C-alpha positions as a Markdown table, in Angstrom:
| # | Residue | x | y | z |
|---|---|---|---|---|
| 1 | Unk | 48.8 | 87.0 | 404.6 |
| 2 | Unk | 45.1 | 86.7 | 404.3 |
| 3 | Unk | 42.5 | 85.9 | 401.7 |
| 4 | Unk | 41.1 | 89.5 | 400.8 |
| 5 | Unk | 37.6 | 88.6 | 399.5 |
| 6 | Unk | 34.9 | 86.1 | 398.9 |
| 7 | Unk | 33.6 | 83.4 | 401.3 |
| 8 | Unk | 37.1 | 82.8 | 403.0 |
| 9 | Unk | 37.8 | 86.6 | 403.5 |
| 10 | Unk | 40.0 | 87.2 | 406.3 |
| 11 | Unk | 41.4 | 83.7 | 406.9 |
| 12 | Unk | 45.1 | 83.4 | 407.1 |
| 13 | Unk | 47.4 | 81.8 | 405.0 |
| 14 | Unk | 50.8 | 80.5 | 405.9 |
| 15 | Unk | 53.8 | 82.4 | 404.4 |
| 16 | Unk | 57.2 | 81.0 | 403.6 |
| 17 | Unk | 60.3 | 81.7 | 405.5 |
| 18 | Unk | 63.2 | 83.1 | 403.9 |
| 19 | Unk | 63.4 | 84.9 | 400.5 |
| 20 | Unk | 62.7 | 82.2 | 397.9 |
| 21 | Unk | 59.2 | 82.9 | 397.6 |
| 22 | Unk | 57.7 | 86.4 | 397.1 |
| 23 | Unk | 54.0 | 86.4 | 397.9 |
| 24 | Unk | 51.8 | 88.9 | 396.3 |
| 25 | Unk | 50.9 | 91.3 | 398.9 |
| 26 | Unk | 47.4 | 91.4 | 400.2 |
| 27 | Unk | 47.1 | 95.0 | 398.8 |
| 28 | Unk | 48.1 | 94.1 | 395.2 |
| 29 | Unk | 46.0 | 91.1 | 395.3 |
| 30 | Unk | 42.8 | 93.0 | 396.3 |
| 31 | Unk | 43.6 | 95.6 | 393.6 |
| 32 | Unk | 43.9 | 92.9 | 390.9 |
| 33 | Unk | 40.8 | 91.2 | 391.9 |
| 34 | Unk | 38.8 | 94.3 | 391.9 |
| 35 | Unk | 39.9 | 94.8 | 388.5 |
| 36 | Unk | 38.9 | 91.2 | 387.4 |
| 37 | Unk | 35.7 | 91.5 | 389.1 |
| 38 | Unk | 34.7 | 94.9 | 387.4 |
| 39 | Unk | 36.4 | 94.2 | 384.1 |
| 40 | Unk | 34.8 | 93.2 | 381.1 |
| 41 | Unk | 37.4 | 90.7 | 379.6 |
| 42 | Unk | 35.4 | 87.9 | 378.1 |
| 43 | Unk | 33.3 | 87.8 | 375.1 |
| 44 | Unk | 30.7 | 85.9 | 376.8 |
| 45 | Unk | 30.3 | 88.7 | 379.2 |
| 46 | Unk | 30.3 | 86.2 | 382.1 |
| 47 | Unk | 32.2 | 86.9 | 385.4 |
| 48 | Unk | 35.9 | 87.0 | 385.1 |
| 49 | Unk | 36.5 | 84.6 | 388.2 |
| 50 | Unk | 33.4 | 82.9 | 389.1 |
| 51 | Unk | 32.9 | 79.5 | 387.4 |
| 52 | Unk | 36.2 | 79.6 | 385.7 |
| 53 | Unk | 39.0 | 77.1 | 385.9 |
| 54 | Unk | 42.1 | 78.8 | 387.5 |
| 55 | Unk | 45.7 | 78.2 | 386.8 |
| 56 | Unk | 48.4 | 79.4 | 389.4 |
| 57 | Unk | 51.7 | 79.1 | 387.9 |
| 58 | Unk | 54.7 | 79.6 | 389.9 |
| 59 | Unk | 52.1 | 79.1 | 392.7 |
| 60 | Unk | 54.4 | 79.8 | 395.9 |
| 61 | Unk | 52.1 | 79.9 | 398.6 |
| 62 | Unk | 49.1 | 79.5 | 396.3 |
| 63 | Unk | 47.5 | 82.7 | 397.3 |
| 64 | Unk | 46.4 | 84.0 | 393.9 |
| 65 | Unk | 44.7 | 80.6 | 393.1 |
| 66 | Unk | 43.0 | 80.2 | 396.6 |
| 67 | Unk | 41.7 | 83.8 | 396.6 |
| 68 | Unk | 40.2 | 82.8 | 393.1 |
| 69 | Unk | 38.5 | 79.8 | 394.7 |
| 70 | Unk | 37.3 | 82.3 | 397.7 |
| 71 | Unk | 35.7 | 84.3 | 394.9 |
| 72 | Unk | 33.8 | 81.6 | 393.1 |
| 73 | Unk | 36.5 | 79.8 | 390.8 |
| 74 | Unk | 35.3 | 76.5 | 389.8 |
| 75 | Unk | 38.6 | 74.7 | 390.2 |
| 76 | Unk | 42.4 | 75.7 | 390.6 |
| 77 | Unk | 45.5 | 74.0 | 389.1 |
| 78 | Unk | 48.7 | 74.9 | 390.9 |
| 79 | Unk | 52.0 | 74.4 | 389.1 |
| 80 | Unk | 55.4 | 75.1 | 390.7 |
| 81 | Unk | 58.8 | 73.5 | 390.1 |
| 82 | Unk | 59.5 | 73.7 | 394.0 |
| 83 | Unk | 58.0 | 70.8 | 396.0 |
| 84 | Unk | 58.3 | 73.1 | 399.1 |
| 85 | Unk | 56.1 | 75.7 | 397.3 |
| 86 | Unk | 53.6 | 72.8 | 396.4 |
| 87 | Unk | 53.4 | 71.7 | 400.0 |
| 88 | Unk | 53.0 | 75.1 | 401.3 |
| 89 | Unk | 50.1 | 75.6 | 398.6 |
| 90 | Unk | 48.3 | 72.3 | 399.6 |
| 91 | Unk | 48.8 | 73.1 | 403.2 |
| 92 | Unk | 46.9 | 76.6 | 402.7 |
| 93 | Unk | 44.3 | 74.8 | 400.6 |
| 94 | Unk | 43.8 | 72.3 | 403.4 |
| 95 | Unk | 43.4 | 75.1 | 405.8 |
| 96 | Unk | 40.6 | 76.6 | 403.7 |
| 97 | Unk | 39.0 | 73.1 | 403.2 |
| 98 | Unk | 39.5 | 73.5 | 399.2 |
| 99 | Unk | 41.7 | 70.7 | 398.4 |
| 100 | Unk | 38.8 | 68.8 | 396.7 |
| 101 | Unk | 38.7 | 71.7 | 394.0 |
| 102 | Unk | 42.5 | 71.8 | 393.7 |
| 103 | Unk | 45.1 | 69.9 | 391.8 |
| 104 | Unk | 49.0 | 70.3 | 392.6 |
| 105 | Unk | 51.4 | 69.7 | 389.9 |
| 106 | Unk | 55.2 | 69.8 | 390.1 |
| 107 | Unk | 56.7 | 71.1 | 387.1 |
| 108 | Unk | 58.4 | 74.1 | 385.3 |
| 109 | Unk | 56.0 | 76.6 | 383.8 |
| 110 | Unk | 58.7 | 77.5 | 381.2 |
| 111 | Unk | 58.8 | 73.8 | 380.1 |
| 112 | Unk | 55.2 | 73.0 | 381.1 |
| 113 | Unk | 54.5 | 69.2 | 380.8 |
| 114 | Unk | 51.4 | 68.4 | 378.7 |
| 115 | Unk | 48.1 | 68.9 | 380.6 |
| 116 | Unk | 46.8 | 65.4 | 380.5 |
| 117 | Unk | 43.1 | 64.5 | 379.8 |
| 118 | Unk | 42.1 | 63.6 | 383.3 |
| 119 | Unk | 38.7 | 64.4 | 384.0 |
| 120 | Unk | 39.5 | 66.8 | 386.7 |
| 121 | Unk | 42.0 | 68.8 | 384.7 |
| 122 | Unk | 40.7 | 71.3 | 382.1 |
| 123 | Unk | 42.5 | 74.0 | 380.4 |
| 124 | Unk | 42.3 | 77.4 | 382.4 |
| 125 | Unk | 40.3 | 80.3 | 381.5 |
| 126 | Unk | 42.0 | 82.4 | 384.0 |
| 127 | Unk | 45.8 | 82.1 | 384.7 |
| 128 | Unk | 48.0 | 83.8 | 387.3 |
| 129 | Unk | 51.9 | 83.9 | 386.5 |
| 130 | Unk | 54.1 | 85.4 | 389.3 |
| 131 | Unk | 57.6 | 84.1 | 388.3 |
| 132 | Unk | 60.7 | 85.4 | 390.1 |
| 133 | Unk | 61.6 | 89.0 | 388.9 |
| 134 | Unk | 64.4 | 89.8 | 386.6 |
| 135 | Unk | 64.8 | 86.6 | 384.8 |
| 136 | Unk | 62.4 | 87.0 | 381.8 |
| 137 | Unk | 60.3 | 83.9 | 382.6 |
| 138 | Unk | 56.8 | 85.0 | 382.0 |
| 139 | Unk | 56.9 | 85.1 | 378.2 |
| 140 | Unk | 58.6 | 81.8 | 377.9 |
| 141 | Unk | 56.0 | 80.5 | 380.5 |
| 142 | Unk | 52.9 | 81.7 | 378.5 |
| 143 | Unk | 54.3 | 80.0 | 375.2 |
| 144 | Unk | 54.9 | 76.8 | 377.0 |
| 145 | Unk | 51.6 | 76.7 | 378.7 |
| 146 | Unk | 49.9 | 77.3 | 375.3 |
| 147 | Unk | 51.9 | 74.5 | 373.7 |
| 148 | Unk | 51.1 | 72.1 | 376.8 |
| 149 | Unk | 47.3 | 72.8 | 376.4 |
| 150 | Unk | 47.1 | 74.6 | 379.9 |
| 151 | Unk | 45.4 | 77.7 | 378.7 |
| 152 | Unk | 41.9 | 77.7 | 377.0 |
| 153 | Unk | 41.2 | 79.8 | 374.1 |
| 154 | Unk | 40.7 | 83.4 | 374.9 |
| 155 | Unk | 42.2 | 82.8 | 378.4 |
| 156 | Unk | 43.0 | 85.9 | 380.5 |
| 157 | Unk | 46.5 | 86.0 | 381.9 |
| 158 | Unk | 47.5 | 88.0 | 384.8 |
| 159 | Unk | 51.3 | 88.3 | 384.9 |
| 160 | Unk | 53.3 | 89.9 | 387.7 |
| 161 | Unk | 56.7 | 91.3 | 386.9 |
| 162 | Unk | 59.3 | 93.6 | 388.6 |
| 163 | Unk | 58.6 | 97.3 | 388.0 |
| 164 | Unk | 61.8 | 97.6 | 385.9 |
| 165 | Unk | 61.7 | 94.1 | 383.9 |
| 166 | Unk | 61.3 | 94.3 | 380.1 |
| 167 | Unk | 58.2 | 92.3 | 378.8 |
| 168 | Unk | 57.1 | 91.7 | 375.3 |
| 169 | Unk | 54.0 | 89.7 | 375.1 |
| 170 | Unk | 54.4 | 86.4 | 373.0 |
| 171 | Unk | 52.8 | 85.9 | 369.7 |
| 172 | Unk | 49.2 | 85.2 | 370.0 |
| 173 | Unk | 48.6 | 87.4 | 373.2 |
| 174 | Unk | 47.2 | 90.9 | 373.4 |
| 175 | Unk | 48.0 | 93.3 | 376.3 |
| 176 | Unk | 44.6 | 94.7 | 377.7 |
| 177 | Unk | 45.8 | 96.6 | 380.7 |
| 178 | Unk | 48.9 | 97.2 | 382.7 |
| 179 | Unk | 49.1 | 98.6 | 386.4 |
| 180 | Unk | 51.9 | 99.4 | 388.7 |
| 181 | Unk | 51.8 | 98.6 | 392.5 |
| 182 | Unk | 55.2 | 99.7 | 394.3 |
| 183 | Unk | 58.0 | 97.5 | 392.5 |
| 184 | Unk | 55.3 | 95.3 | 390.9 |
| 185 | Unk | 53.7 | 95.7 | 387.4 |
| 186 | Unk | 50.7 | 93.8 | 386.7 |
| 187 | Unk | 49.6 | 92.9 | 383.0 |
| 188 | Unk | 46.5 | 91.7 | 381.8 |
| 189 | Unk | 46.9 | 89.7 | 378.6 |
| 190 | Unk | 44.3 | 87.8 | 376.5 |
| 191 | Unk | 45.1 | 84.7 | 374.4 |
| 192 | Unk | 43.9 | 85.1 | 370.9 |
């Protein structure tokens, strides 16, 4: 697994052993960041990634949040219920010397703890959700993240689900685009 673009392009990330974590493939990550960098997703017409606070929920290895930092995101929040996943994401951030722009929070995205008011924690304008497939976690997580204050108004949410998984956008979210990469569907949603 490697960072596929930006200032850390080509740098290797540690991948987990076993099958508990399913990292987004380099090919899929490259495709979705191409869409983000060339899309017009925000009313302010500013860049989609650069300068934004990013949330990587169900972070696993942290590859999506770290890719965003490599491409100019201001800061990244990493949320995962698994201590082992957070430790792996933290180690990958340290490899890239990016820990100063990262926060690692252990918690369940479907029951997200309130985002506290610490100065270094701001609601995310760009969010990645890559939950385990086939469990219907993405809609519940989106609703919980709104209630917990994790998502900025008009946040763009990139959601990965299994190719055959049912998905209905929660109230307050609009589906802007959908792409398929092998057995993965990538949805681009906007919070209203």
